[in-house]
C-alpha positions in Angstrom: 116.0 61.7 56.1 113.4 63.8 56.0 113.8 63.2 52.3 112.7 59.4 52.6 110.0 60.0 54.9 107.5 62.0 52.6 109.0 61.5 49.4 110.8 64.5 48.6 113.5 62.8 46.8 116.1 64.4 45.0 113.7 63.8 41.4 111.5 65.9 43.0 112.4 70.2 42.4 114.1 71.7 45.1 111.2 74.4 46.1 108.7 71.2 47.0 111.9 69.8 49.2 112.9 72.6 50.9 108.8 73.4 51.5 108.9 71.6 54.7 112.5 73.6 56.3 110.0 77.1 55.1 106.9 76.4 56.5 109.3 75.7 60.1 110.9 78.7 59.5 107.9 80.6 59.3 106.5 79.6 62.4 109.1 82.4 64.8 111.3 84.8 64.0 114.6 83.8 63.4 117.9 85.4 65.0 115.0 86.5 68.2 114.2 85.6 71.6 110.9 84.4 71.6 109.1 84.7 74.7 105.6 83.5 76.2 103.9 85.4 79.2 101.4 84.0 80.9 99.2 87.1 82.5 96.6 86.7 85.1 95.2 90.3 86.0 92.6 90.0 88.6 90.6 92.7 90.0 88.6 93.1 93.3 89.5 94.6 97.0 91.1 93.8 100.6 88.5 93.1 103.2 87.7 95.8 106.1 91.6 95.5 108.7 93.0 93.1 106.1 95.8 92.1 107.6 97.6 90.1 105.1 98.5 90.4 100.9 97.2 86.9 100.2 94.7 86.0 102.0 92.4 88.9 102.5 92.1 90.1 99.0 88.7 89.0 97.6 88.0 88.8 93.3 85.4 90.2 91.7 86.8 89.6 88.2 89.4 87.8 86.6 91.3 87.8 82.9 94.1 85.2 81.5 96.3 86.5 78.7 99.1 85.0 76.5 101.2 88.2 75.3 104.0 86.7 72.9 106.6 88.9 72.5 110.0 88.4 69.6 112.9 90.4 70.3 115.3 90.9 68.2 119.5 89.6 69.7 122.1 92.0 67.9 119.1 95.1 68.6 117.5 94.5 71.4 114.2 95.7 69.4 110.9 94.5 69.7 110.3 92.8 66.2 106.6 91.5 67.0 104.1 91.2 69.9 100.7 90.0 70.1 98.2 89.9 72.9 96.3 86.7 73.5 93.1 86.8 75.3 92.7 83.3 76.6 89.0 81.7 77.3 88.4 78.7 79.4 
């Protein structure tokens, strides 16, 4: 039980006992589908007389993004979206 492991027993005020649940609750949207899309965008060109889409593409640049999307399960509305550039 969390109360025994954290020292948040019944003698501690209710707001302090609920602090762990509130901290976890703010980490994600409720009633939502939370999606993480890992996106790699490449720029470049195809070799002259290319015959294969996979083997004949020459990569000149690449960007890596994480797209975080929260969609309300009941209304299907996007309630939050963030795009994060990933630096490796």
